[in-house]
C-alpha positions in Angstrom: 15.4 35.7 26.1 12.3 34.0 25.4 11.9 32.8 29.2 13.3 35.9 30.4 14.8 35.6 33.8 12.6 34.5 36.2 13.7 30.2 36.0 17.3 30.5 36.2 16.5 33.3 39.3 14.2 31.0 41.1 16.5 28.2 40.7 20.2 29.8 41.9 17.7 30.7 45.3 16.5 27.6 46.1 20.3 26.3 45.8 21.0 29.8 48.2 18.4 28.2 50.7 19.5 24.9 50.1 22.8 25.8 51.4 21.9 28.5 53.9 18.5 27.0 55.4 19.4 24.3 57.3 18.4 23.8 60.1 15.7 26.3 59.9 14.5 29.1 62.3 11.8 31.3 62.5 14.3 34.2 60.9 15.2 31.9 58.4 12.3 31.0 57.0 10.8 34.6 56.9 13.1 35.4 54.8 12.8 32.7 52.7 8.9 33.9 52.1 9.4 35.4 48.9 10.2 31.4 47.4 7.2 30.0 48.9 5.3 32.7 47.1 6.6 31.5 44.0 7.0 27.6 44.2 2.6 28.3 44.6 3.5 28.6 40.9 5.1 25.4 39.7 3.7 21.8 39.1 0.5 21.0 37.4 -3.3 21.5 37.8 -5.9 19.2 37.4 -8.7 20.5 34.9 -12.2 18.6 34.3 -11.2 19.6 30.6 -9.1 21.1 28.1 -8.9 21.9 24.3 -7.2 18.4 24.0 -9.8 16.0 24.6 -12.6 18.4 22.0 -12.5 15.1 20.0 -11.9 11.8 21.3 -11.5 8.5 19.1 -11.0 4.6 19.9 -10.0 4.2 16.1 -7.3 5.9 15.9 -5.9 6.8 11.9 -2.0 7.8 12.1 -1.6 7.5 8.4 -4.2 10.7 7.9 -2.0 12.7 9.9 0.6 14.8 7.7 3.6 13.3 9.1 6.5 13.6 7.0 8.8 11.3 4.5 11.9 14.1 4.6 14.4 12.2 2.1 14.5 9.9 -1.0 15.4 7.0 1.6 13.6 7.0 4.5 11.6 4.1 5.8 8.7 6.1 5.6 7.0 9.3 7.2 8.1 10.3 10.7 6.6 11.8 13.6 9.9 14.2 14.4 8.5 16.2 16.9 6.8 13.9 19.7 6.3 14.6 23.2 6.2 10.5 24.4 5.6 10.2 28.5 6.2 7.0 30.2 6.2 6.6 34.1 8.3 3.7 35.9 6.7 0.6 36.3 7.4 -0.2 39.4 7.2 3.7 40.4 3.7 5.3 39.0 4.6 8.7 40.1 8.4 9.1 38.8 7.6 10.0 35.0 9.4 10.9 31.9 9.0 12.9 29.1 11.1 12.7 26.7 11.7 13.3 22.5 12.1 9.7 20.5 11.3 10.1 16.5 8.0 7.5 15.6 8.4 5.6 12.6 4.9 5.4 11.1 4.2 2.2 10.4 0.1 1.7 9.5 -3.1 3.5 11.0 -2.2 2.4 14.5 1.3 1.5 15.4 4.2 3.1 15.2 7.9 2.3 16.2 10.0 4.1 19.1 13.4 5.1 18.7 14.5 4.1 22.3 18.2 4.2 22.9 18.5 2.1 26.6 20.2 5.5 27.6 16.9 7.3 27.9 14.8 7.7 30.3 11.7 6.3 28.2 13.8 3.4 26.9 14.8 2.6 30.7 11.2 2.6 32.1 10.7 -0.2 28.8 13.1 -2.0 29.7 12.2 -2.5 33.4 8.4 -3.0 31.9 9.8 -5.4 29.4 11.3 -7.6 32.3 8.6 -7.7 34.5 6.8 -8.9 30.9 3.8 -6.4 31.0 3.4 -3.8 28.1 4.5 0.1 28.8 1.4 2.2 28.8 2.5 5.5 26.9 0.9 8.7 25.7 2.1 10.7 23.1 1.2 14.8 23.0 2.3 16.8 20.0 2.3 20.5 20.5 1.2 22.1 23.3 3.4 24.7 25.7 6.1 25.8 23.5 7.7 24.8 27.5 7.2 21.6 27.0 9.7 20.6 24.5 12.5 22.5 25.7 11.8 20.2 29.0 11.9 16.9 26.8 14.9 17.5 25.5 16.8 19.0 28.0 19.7 16.4 29.6 17.7 16.2 33.3 18.4 13.7 36.4 16.2 11.0 36.0 14.5 12.2 39.4 13.6 15.6 38.1 10.4 15.5 36.5 10.4 16.9 32.9 7.0 18.8 33.7 8.4 20.5 36.8 10.8 22.3 34.5 8.5 22.7 32.3 5.9 24.5 34.6 9.3 26.6 36.0 10.0 28.2 32.8 6.2 29.0 31.3 5.8 30.4 35.2 2.5 28.9 35.5 1.3 25.4 37.0 0.7 23.1 33.6 -3.2 22.4 33.0 -3.5 18.2 32.7 -7.2 16.8 31.8 -7.9 12.8 33.8 -10.1 10.3 33.0 -9.2 9.4 28.8 -6.4 7.1 29.3 -3.6 5.2 31.3 -1.8 9.2 32.0 -3.3 13.0 32.3 -3.4 14.2 29.3 -1.7 17.8 28.6 -4.5 20.3 28.4 -3.2 22.4 26.1 -1.8 19.9 23.6 -2.6 19.7 19.6 -3.2 16.1 19.9 -2.6 13.3 22.6 -1.9 9.3 21.4 -2.5 6.6 24.0 -1.2 3.6 24.1 1.4 0.5 24.6 4.4 -1.0 23.7 3.5 -4.6 24.4 6.8 -7.0 25.8 9.3 -8.6 23.5 7.9 -7.0 20.3 10.2 -5.7 17.5 9.8 -4.3 14.6 12.2 -2.7 11.6 12.7 1.1 12.1 14.4 3.3 9.6 16.0 4.3 7.8 15.7 7.7 8.5 17.9 11.1 7.2 19.5 12.8 10.2 20.5 16.0 11.2 24.2 15.5 11.2 23.6 15.1 7.2 23.5 11.0 7.0 20.8 8.5 7.1 20.6 6.0 10.2 19.9 2.9 8.8 17.0 0.3 9.7 17.0 -1.3 13.6 14.7 -3.3 15.5 12.6 -1.2 18.0 9.9 -1.5 20.0 6.3 -1.3 18.6 4.0 1.2 19.8 0.3 0.3 19.6 -2.2 3.7 19.4 -5.7 2.7 21.3 -7.0 6.1 21.9 -6.6 9.6 20.0 -7.8 12.8 21.3 -7.4 16.2 19.8 -8.1 19.9 19.5 -10.6 21.4 16.6 -8.4 22.2 13.9 -5.7 21.1 15.7 -2.3 21.8 14.4 0.2 19.5 13.8 3.7 20.0 14.5 7.5 18.6 12.9 10.7 19.6 12.5 
């Protein structure tokens, strides 16, 4: 109801074309002209500026964010609704947008709760095998379609930003030149940094949504080097 019928209708139409368009003929291409018009509104668009870069700092203070400590035995405050953006170390165009809780350790570092089966965790595994740090950007807030796409169980080669654009019905605006990745222009916050190879730190315990505590384990450490945010930014949490 929220996103109306457009995403499902367009996906069904693309599947139909994949089955019927080959081999292409002038008549078939003419019949597919409706998709051509809609495809131009899907994807990302490059912007020179946007609300997320109204304030940019190289001295981030994560402990000033209102991150939640929800339960008595939690290991500390957690960022619970982050949109974690990484790219494959060997294929920079292959991005992943996922949601992984982040234990705030101090003013400039957090845990990164990556399991190996997740896209971001896989990117980190590849970077670590190459003895490289993994550049990472974390968005907080922004178009609601981003949140839905970040938790969608997409195949590895399907970009989440493409799904977000399809749901939103418009191209996702990105601002370049402020960190390792383009920034979502309409995000509330952007945290830019990296996870060094081989670095681990205890993360948790965490009062999970299933009604029990997930226990403390060793996880990679996100070092935040830059922070951008809107004026009067709203901090999202769940």
